[in-house]
C-alpha positions in Angstrom: 99.2 28.5 -80.2 99.9 25.0 -80.4 103.6 25.4 -80.1 103.0 27.3 -76.9 100.7 24.6 -75.3 103.2 21.9 -76.2 105.9 22.8 -73.6 103.4 23.9 -71.0 101.4 20.6 -71.4 104.7 18.8 -70.7 105.3 20.8 -67.6 102.0 20.3 -66.3 102.3 16.6 -67.0 105.7 16.3 -65.2 104.2 17.9 -62.0 101.3 15.6 -62.1 103.6 12.6 -62.4 106.1 13.7 -59.9 106.2 11.5 -56.8 107.3 12.9 -53.4 106.2 14.0 -50.1 104.7 17.4 -49.3 105.9 19.4 -46.3 102.7 18.8 -44.6 103.0 14.9 -45.0 106.6 15.0 -43.6 105.4 17.1 -40.5 102.6 14.6 -39.9 105.1 11.7 -40.1 107.4 13.4 -37.7 104.6 14.1 -35.2 103.6 10.3 -35.5 107.2 9.3 -35.1 107.8 11.6 -32.0 104.7 10.2 -30.3 105.8 6.5 -30.9 109.3 7.3 -29.4 107.9 9.0 -26.4 105.6 6.0 -25.7 108.7 3.8 -26.1 110.8 5.8 -23.7 108.0 5.9 -21.1 107.7 2.0 -21.4 111.4 1.6 -20.9 111.3 3.8 -17.9 108.4 1.8 -16.4 110.2 -1.4 -17.1 113.4 -0.3 -15.3 111.4 1.0 -12.2 109.5 -2.4 -12.1 112.8 -4.3 -12.2 114.1 -2.4 -9.3 111.0 -3.2 -7.3 111.1 -6.9 -8.3 114.7 -7.1 -7.2 113.9 -5.4 -3.7 111.0 -8.0 -3.1 113.2 -10.9 -4.1 115.8 -9.8 -1.6 113.3 -9.2 1.0 111.7 -12.6 0.3 115.1 -14.4 0.7 115.6 -12.6 4.0 112.1 -13.6 5.3 112.9 -17.2 4.4 116.3 -17.0 6.2 114.6 -15.5 9.5 112.0 -18.3 9.4 114.5 -21.1 8.9 116.9 -19.7 11.6 113.9 -19.5 14.1 113.0 -23.2 13.3 116.7 -24.3 13.7 117.2 -22.5 16.9 114.3 -23.9 18.8 111.9 -26.6 17.6 109.0 -24.9 19.6 109.8 -21.2 19.7 108.4 -19.2 22.5 105.5 -16.7 21.5 106.2 -13.2 21.2 107.7 -10.6 18.8 111.3 -10.3 17.9 112.7 -7.4 15.8 116.1 -7.5 14.0 118.0 -6.3 11.1 120.4 -7.8 8.5 122.9 -6.6 6.0 122.1 -8.0 2.6 123.0 -7.0 -0.9 124.8 -4.0 0.2 122.0 -2.5 2.4 120.4 -2.9 5.8 117.1 -4.7 6.0 114.8 -4.8 9.0 112.6 -7.6 10.0 110.0 -8.5 12.5 109.0 -12.0 13.6 105.8 -12.7 15.3 105.4 -16.1 17.0 101.8 -17.1 17.9 100.3 -20.1 19.4 97.8 -22.2 17.6 95.0 -24.5 18.6 97.4 -27.3 19.0 99.8 -26.5 21.9 102.7 -28.3 20.1 102.5 -26.0 17.0 103.5 -22.4 16.7 102.7 -19.9 13.8 105.7 -17.9 12.7 105.1 -14.7 10.6 108.0 -12.7 9.2 107.8 -9.2 7.7 110.7 -7.6 6.1 111.1 -3.8 5.8 113.3 -1.5 3.8 113.4 1.2 6.5 113.9 1.3 10.3 110.4 2.8 10.9 108.9 -0.7 9.6 106.0 1.2 7.9 105.3 -1.0 5.0 106.6 -4.6 4.6 108.3 -5.3 1.4 107.8 -9.1 1.9 105.8 -11.3 4.3 106.2 -15.0 4.9 104.3 -17.2 7.2 105.4 -20.7 8.4 104.9 -23.2 11.2 107.2 -24.9 13.7 106.6 -27.4 16.3 107.4 -30.6 18.1 107.4 -33.9 16.5 104.1 -35.7 16.9 104.8 -38.8 18.9 102.5 -41.9 18.6 
């Protein structure tokens, strides 16, 4: 009986000493890895979408600054009222609206520019406000 226990005992010992992963451990690792990769792909998609929005807001801000500067250069004291226009910039059409309002000082005007991505002018992509006026003389 001792001889029969000898080889079996060695076999049992080898199985207990064996190092490796069970099928369940491998499946759990794959599930965790797939969840991590899914989150990574989602984060990358959000970053790409946010970058596109940032680029659009940057372009619209530049257009608003250009419209405001052109209004100041055209007339030192612009007439009050609303002006609409469009401009081709960065390979697409942009639409803007300039509102010129009076202030408490008759020599100063408030200029508000809104830039839109569509002709309906539903939601401004960028807004900019500035002032223009005559020089104050002593």
